C-alpha positions in Angstrom: 22.6 35.0 11.6 19.8 34.1 9.2 20.4 31.5 6.4 18.2 31.0 3.4 17.5 28.8 0.4 15.2 29.0 -2.5 12.8 26.1 -3.4 10.1 25.6 -6.0 6.7 24.0 -6.1 5.0 23.0 -9.4 1.8 21.3 -10.4 -1.8 21.5 -8.9 -0.3 22.9 -5.7 -3.3 24.8 -4.6 -6.2 22.4 -4.8 -4.0 19.4 -3.8 -3.0 21.2 -0.6 0.7 21.0 -1.3 1.4 24.7 -1.0 -0.5 25.0 2.2 1.4 22.0 3.6 4.7 23.5 2.7 3.8 26.9 4.2 2.8 25.1 7.4 6.0 23.1 7.5 8.2 26.2 7.4 6.2 28.0 10.2 5.8 24.9 12.4 9.6 24.4 12.4 10.4 28.0 13.4 11.3 29.4 10.0 9.8 32.0 7.7 9.4 32.5 4.0 9.0 35.0 1.2 7.0 34.1 -1.9 9.1 35.4 -4.8 7.0 34.2 -7.7 3.4 32.8 -7.7 1.7 31.8 -10.9 -1.8 30.4 -10.7 -3.2 27.9 -13.1 -6.6 29.2 -14.0 -8.0 26.1 -15.7 -8.3 22.4 -14.8 -5.4 21.4 -17.0 -3.1 24.3 -16.0 -0.5 23.9 -13.3 0.5 26.5 -10.8 4.1 27.5 -9.8 5.5 29.0 -6.6 9.1 30.0 -5.9 9.8 30.9 -2.3 12.8 31.8 -0.2 12.9 29.8 3.0 14.7 31.3 6.0 15.9 29.9 9.3 18.2 31.0 12.2 20.9 28.4 11.5 22.0 25.7 9.0 20.7 22.9 11.1 17.2 24.4 11.3 17.2 25.1 7.6 18.2 21.5 6.8 15.3 20.2 8.9 12.9 22.5 7.1 14.2 21.6 3.7 14.0 17.9 4.5 10.3 18.3 5.3 9.6 20.5 2.3 11.3 17.8 0.1 9.0 15.1 1.4 6.1 17.3 0.4 7.3 17.8 -3.2 9.4 21.0 -3.0 12.7 20.9 -4.9 15.7 23.1 -5.5 15.7 25.3 -8.6 19.2 24.2 -9.8 19.7 20.7 -8.2 23.1 19.0 -8.3 23.7 15.4 -9.2 22.8 13.0 -6.5 25.6 12.1 -4.1 26.5 8.4 -4.5 28.5 6.4 -1.9 29.3 2.7 -2.1 27.9 0.3 0.6 30.9 -0.7 2.8 29.5 -4.2 3.2 26.4 -6.3 2.8 23.4 -4.9 4.6 25.3 -1.8 5.7 24.7 1.6 4.1 26.7 4.9 4.2 25.8 7.4 6.9 23.4 10.0 5.6 21.7 7.7 3.1 18.5 8.8 1.5 15.5 7.0 2.9 12.6 6.9 0.4 9.0 8.0 0.7 6.3 6.0 -1.2 5.9 8.8 -3.7 7.2 8.7 -7.3 10.9 9.8 -7.1 13.7 10.7 -9.4 17.4 11.1 -8.8 19.8 13.2 -10.8 22.7 11.4 -12.4 25.1 13.0 -14.8 22.7 15.9 -15.5 19.7 13.6 -16.2 16.8 12.6 -14.0 16.4 8.9 -13.5 13.0 7.5 -12.3 13.4 5.4 -9.2 12.0 1.9 -10.0 9.9 -0.1 -7.5 9.3 2.9 -5.2 8.2 2.2 -1.7 8.8 3.8 1.7 11.7 3.2 4.0 14.2 1.9 1.3 17.5 3.1 -0.1 18.0 4.1 -3.7 20.7 2.3 -5.6 22.1 3.7 -8.9 23.6 1.2 -11.4 25.6 3.2 -14.0 26.4 0.1 -16.1 22.9 -1.4 -16.4 21.8 -2.7 -19.8 20.1 0.1 -21.7 21.7 2.8 -19.6 21.9 3.9 -16.0 19.1 2.8 -13.6 17.9 3.8 -10.2 15.9 1.4 -8.0 15.0 0.8 -4.4 16.4 -1.9 -2.1 15.4 -2.8 1.4 18.3 -2.7 3.9 18.7 -6.5 4.1 19.2 -6.7 0.3 22.0 -4.2 0.1 25.2 -5.7 -1.2 28.8 -4.4 -0.7 29.7 -1.9 -3.4 26.1 -0.9 -4.3 26.1 2.9 -5.1 23.7 4.4 -2.5 22.1 7.8 -2.9 22.9 10.0 0.1 21.5 13.4 1.1 18.5 14.9 -0.7 20.0 17.6 -3.0 19.8 15.5 -6.1 16.5 13.8 -5.3 13.1 14.9 -6.5 9.8 13.7 -5.0 6.4 14.1 -6.7 3.5 13.4 -4.4 0.3 12.4 -6.3 -2.1 15.3 -6.7 -5.7 15.2 -5.9 -7.8 15.1 -9.1 -9.7 18.4 -9.7 -12.8 16.9 -11.2 -15.2 14.4 -9.7 -15.9 12.5 -12.9 -13.2 9.9 -12.4 -14.2 6.8 -10.3 -11.2 7.8 -8.2 -12.2 11.4 -7.6 -13.7 10.2 -4.3 -10.3 9.0 -3.0 -9.2 12.0 -1.0 -7.8 10.0 1.9 -9.0 10.1 5.5 -11.4 8.1 7.5 -15.0 8.6 8.6 -17.9 6.6 9.9 -20.2 9.2 8.3 -19.5 8.5 4.7 -22.6 7.5 2.6 -22.0 3.7 2.4 -24.1 2.8 -0.6 -22.7 5.6 -2.8 -19.2 4.9 -1.7 -19.5 1.1 -2.3 -20.9 2.0 -5.8 -17.8 4.1 -6.5 -15.5 1.4 -5.3 -17.2 -1.1 -7.6 -16.8 1.4 -10.5 -13.1 1.7 -9.6 -12.6 -2.1 -9.6 -14.4 -2.4 -13.0 -12.3 0.4 -14.5 -9.1 -1.2 -13.2 -10.0 -4.5 -14.8 -11.1 -2.9 -18.0 -7.7 -1.2 -18.3 -5.9 -4.5 -17.7 -4.9 -3.7 -14.1 -4.7 -6.0 -11.1 -6.7 -6.0 -7.9 -5.1 -7.3 -4.7 -7.3 -8.3 -1.8 -5.8 -8.2 1.7 -8.0 -10.2 4.0 -8.2 -10.9 7.7 -10.0 -13.8 9.5 -12.8 -11.5 10.6 -14.0 -11.5 7.0 -14.9 -15.2 7.2 -16.0 -14.9 10.8 -18.5 -12.2 9.8 -20.0 -14.3 7.0 -18.4 -12.4 4.0 -16.3 -15.4 2.8 -18.8 -16.4 0.1 -18.9 -12.9 -1.3 -15.1 -12.6 -1.6 -15.1 -16.1 -3.2 -17.5 -14.8 -5.8 -15.2 -11.9 -6.6 -12.3 -14.3 -7.0 -14.4 -16.7 -9.1 -15.7 -13.9 -11.4 -12.2 -12.5 -12.0 -12.4 -9.3 -10.0 -9.6 -10.3 -7.6 -6.3 -11.1 -9.1 -4.2 -11.7 -6.0 -4.8 -12.5 -2.4 -2.6 -11.5 0.6 -3.5 -12.9 4.0 -2.2 -14.8 7.0 -2.5 -18.4 8.2 -5.5 -17.5 10.3 -7.6 -16.3 7.3 -6.9 -19.4 5.3 -7.7 -21.7 8.2 -11.0 -19.9 8.9 -11.9 -20.2 5.2 -11.0 -23.8 5.0 -12.8 -24.6 8.3 -15.9 -22.9 7.0 -15.9 -25.2 4.0 -15.2 -28.4 6.1 -17.5 -27.7 9.1 -19.6 -24.7 8.4 -17.8 -22.9 11.3 -15.3 -20.2 11.7 -13.2 -20.6 14.9 -15.9 -23.0 16.1 -18.8 -20.7 15.5 -21.5 -21.6 13.0 -21.4 -18.8 10.5 -25.0 -19.2 9.6 -26.7 -19.6 13.0 -24.0 -17.9 15.1 -24.2 -20.9 17.5 -21.2 -22.8 18.9 -21.6 -26.5 18.2 -20.2 -29.1 20.6 -16.5 -29.5 20.1 -16.6 -26.7 17.6 -13.6 -25.1 19.1 -11.5 -28.0 17.8 -12.6 -27.5 14.2 -9.8 -25.2 13.3 -7.1 -27.6 14.4 -8.9 -30.5 12.8 -8.9 -28.5 9.5 -5.2 -27.8 9.8 -4.5 -31.5 10.3 -6.4 -32.5 7.2 -4.7 -29.9 5.0 -1.3 -31.0 6.3 -2.2 -34.6 5.6 -3.2 -33.7 2.1 0.1 -31.9 1.5 -1.2 -28.4 1.2 -4.2 -26.3 0.0 -3.8 -27.1 -3.7 -3.4 -30.8 -3.0 -6.5 -30.7 -0.8 -8.5 -29.1 -3.6 -7.2 -31.7 -6.1 -8.2 -34.5 -3.8 -11.7 -33.1 -3.3 -11.2 -32.4 0.3 -11.8 -28.6 -0.3 -14.7 -27.9 -2.6 -15.6 -24.2 -1.9 -14.5 -21.0 -0.2 -11.9 -18.3 -1.0 -8.9 -20.6 -1.0 -10.7 -23.1 -3.3 -11.5 -20.4 -5.8 -7.9 -19.1 -5.7 -6.7 -22.6 -6.6 -9.4 -23.3 -9.1 -8.9 -20.0 -10.9 -5.1 -19.8 -10.7 -5.2 -16.7 -8.5 -1.9 -16.5 -6.6 -1.9 -16.0 -2.9 0.6 -15.2 -0.2 0.0 -16.5 3.3 2.4 -14.8 5.7 2.9 -16.4 9.0 3.2 -15.1 12.6 4.1 -16.4 16.0 0.3 -16.7 16.8 -0.3 -19.3 14.1 -1.7 -22.7 14.8 -0.2 -25.4 12.6 0.7 -23.6 10.5 -0.6 -24.7 7.1 2.0 -26.0 4.7 1.3 -23.0 2.4 2.1 -20.5 5.1 5.5 -18.7 4.7 7.0 -18.8 8.1 10.3 -16.9 7.3 9.5 -13.2 7.9 11.9 -11.9 5.3 10.7 -14.4 2.7 7.1 -13.4 3.5 8.0 -9.7 3.2 9.6 -10.3 -0.2 6.5 -12.2 -1.4 4.2 -9.4 -0.3 6.4 -6.9 -1.9 6.2 -8.7 -5.3 2.4 -8.7 -5.1 2.3 -5.0 -4.1 4.4 -4.0 -7.1 1.9 -5.7 -9.4 -1.3 -4.2 -7.8 -3.2 -1.3 -9.3 -5.9 -1.3 -6.7 -5.8 -2.8 -3.2 -8.8 -3.8 -1.1 -7.7 -4.0 2.6 -10.4 -5.9 4.4 -10.6 -6.2 8.2 -6.9 -6.8 9.0 -4.7 -4.2 10.8 -1.3 -6.0 10.6 -1.6 -7.1 7.0 -3.0 -3.8 5.9 0.0 -2.0 7.3 2.5 -4.6 6.0 1.1 -4.3 2.5 0.7 -0.6 2.7 4.4 -0.2 3.5 5.2 -1.8 0.2 2.9 0.3 -2.0 3.6 3.3 -4.1 1.4 6.3 -3.3 0.1 6.1 -6.8 -1.6 2.7 -6.0 -5.3 3.1 -5.2 -6.2 1.7 -1.8 -9.5 1.1 0.0 -9.3 0.1 3.6 -12.4 -1.3 5.3 -12.6 -2.1 9.0 -15.1 -1.8 11.9 -12.3 -0.2 13.9 -11.4 3.3 12.7 -7.9 2.9 14.4 -7.0 0.4 11.6 -7.4 3.0 8.9 -5.9 5.8 11.0 -2.8 3.7 11.6 -2.5 3.0 7.9 -2.7 6.7 7.1 -0.2 7.6 9.8 2.3 5.1 8.4 2.3 7.0 5.1 -0.5 5.5 3.0 -2.1 8.9 2.6 -3.7 7.8 -0.7 -6.0 5.3 1.1 -9.6 5.9 1.7 -11.1 4.4 4.9 -14.5 3.1 5.3 -15.6 2.3 8.9 -18.2 -0.4 8.6 -18.7 -4.1 9.2 -16.8 -6.1 6.5 -19.5 -8.7 6.7 -21.9 -6.1 5.2 -19.4 -4.4 2.9 -18.1 -7.3 0.9 -21.4 -8.8 0.0 -22.7 -5.4 -1.0 -19.6 -4.8 -3.1 -19.9 -8.2 -4.8 -23.6 -7.5 -5.7 -22.5 -4.1 -7.2 -19.6 -5.7 -9.2 -21.0 -9.1 -10.1 -24.7 -8.6 -9.7 -27.2 -10.3 -7.4 -26.3 -14.0 -6.9 
């Protein structure tokens, strides 16, 4: 017995690849389809429309196909209201709950579409019918769910809108097509990233830098400090290791014991990082060390001196850690999440774990640039769902100074 369901696709579904992806999903999962209506937008500002009947051998196969189509932006022609079920207890959600993507999402409630606030992947959607100003829909992570929260279940009353690739190349973000390649023209791409940063700032947006210790170790710390000092970085997300490397660089001129200028390893240089941690702990923290004149340059100094907020998320590998490092994993996640929600453009610089952690909290509409010498870093970020990211495979020690020169000018 064959079962069937009609779905619709709307928008720039041809040049964005959405229609091709949806056709591929149906065939890959063993179904087939008939295109009932296909209207092509013939100009840049015109959208296209496709209505197709999807067929499968049984209900279970059809449900699987419809789930994947839904993730790619297909929706039902006459969607019902979303199904809401109360959470039975704190941190426990109803079976069959809807798990979010990072794409802009709406849920249907009492015949109206509610935009889902604070969208990010792998969350639940809570509907509050009695919110001030009318019903609201918003995301919650599992550990924040409270007993009685009305949780969206199933997908029938949910609509996902993946961002569409811009048709023209005039926008500074026309280059952001996703993917990773070591063959990209570095100078032209850096110039476009610089234009993107400048445009973001001109529009009143916020730039978040996600930095790993290799940035300091490769000699790019001064360049990132310039970007912070000149107002082109509004927030910093990093780990204990990055901050220690940066502070050690200011105290001893070394990064993990290596002289950043000469690349030599001075005698007892391997102890510099633990000496640095000790001095910052003695001062009471990074801000106190700056106020006392112990720290006089570097990225962390510029963050304190220019009131740029930073989140240092800890791990089990940390030495010390610094007093500013958040050692509670859930608390660190929540702090990263708050930063991510404020960011309009994110620079991920030579850090796999922090890039993935921040990427998990970002909407797919947030512009992301990921730079690493290891292409696996960018590949993993894309595989985790941050398909809007562009990857640049290059030495961050070369990239950041070149970017700073484009944005700020030659020092």
